[in-house]
Each structure stands twice: as structure tokens, then as C-alpha cells.
C-alpha positions, 0 to 999 in steps of 0.5 A: 296847627291851630288847636282851641280858639283861633284869635288870629282872623287872617288865617283861613278855614281849618283844614285838620281833622281832630282824631280824639273823638273819632278814637273815643267813638271806636273805643266804645264801639269796640267795648260794646261788640266785645260784650255783646258778641258772647250774649248773641252767639250763646245757642241751645244745643240741640240734637238734630236728626241726620238725613240721608239720601238713600232710596227707601226700599219697599219690602215685598208682603209675604204671603203664606200658602199652607197645604192641610193634611187633606190636600186643602190650600190656604191663602194666609188664613183664607181656604181657596180652591185651585183656580182661585190660587191661579188666579190670585197668584197671577194678580201678585206676580203682576205687582212690583215688587213681587211678594214672597211665597212661603209654602207650609206642607202638613207632614201628612200631605201627599208630596204631590200635593205640595208639588202641585202648588209649587208648580202653580206658583212657577207658572204665575212667574213669581220668583221667590219661593221658600218652605216653612218647616220645623227644625229638628223634626 
């Protein structure tokens, strides 16, 4: 093994690899990575939103039918006749999802009038029907 200057000229080319510069370069790279990795991995904490793959259900609208003491029917806040009520109910029954119908009957209205409104809702094919009353009276 010949290190340093070669004074003998009869020898051939040197076939050994000098490992000292290779080790020096590797140690320098190791120190650079030890210092640089904590700086690179530093991140800002962010509270990310959660995502799920559930189907969003479309809630059906609610239609309030009010029957006043004189027997008039109100669609939400609008006064409607019996024919117009049947047409509107048929149009709502065709929608998907079907709306919910809430019937409010005045205390002094004839029971028969409220039953006719219920029958119109049933004939239209609307499946969800409810009554609204005041508790304790």
C-alpha cells in the first residue's frame, strides 16, 4: 500500500481508494441533515374540517293549512278556495320529497269543515299530515 508520494517508478497505478475524504464528506452531510430536518418538519397547527360521505337529506317543506271559524281555508298565509286547494295539494303531492301538511283548526269551526280539508289532502296523495293545537286548552 502506497500512501503519499511514490518515489519508485517501477510500480504500476495505485489501485486503493482513499477513504478519509469520503468519511469527511459523509460526516458533513450527516451534520447538515441533523440540523436541517427539524427546521423542515416544523409546521403550523391548523384545525382542519372533517369530511364525511353521508348523503345530505333534503328536508321537505311544511305547509300550514288553517281553517278559520267561518270555514275559510288559508294556505300558509294566503286565502284559498276549495278548488284551488285541491290543485295546490295535487301539485305538492307530485314533488319529491312530499311536503308535510299541518292543519290548524279554529276552536269554533265545524268539525266537518276540518274533515273535508283532511279528505282533500288524502285524495291528493300526500302521506304526511299533522294537527297543530295549543296544549292545556
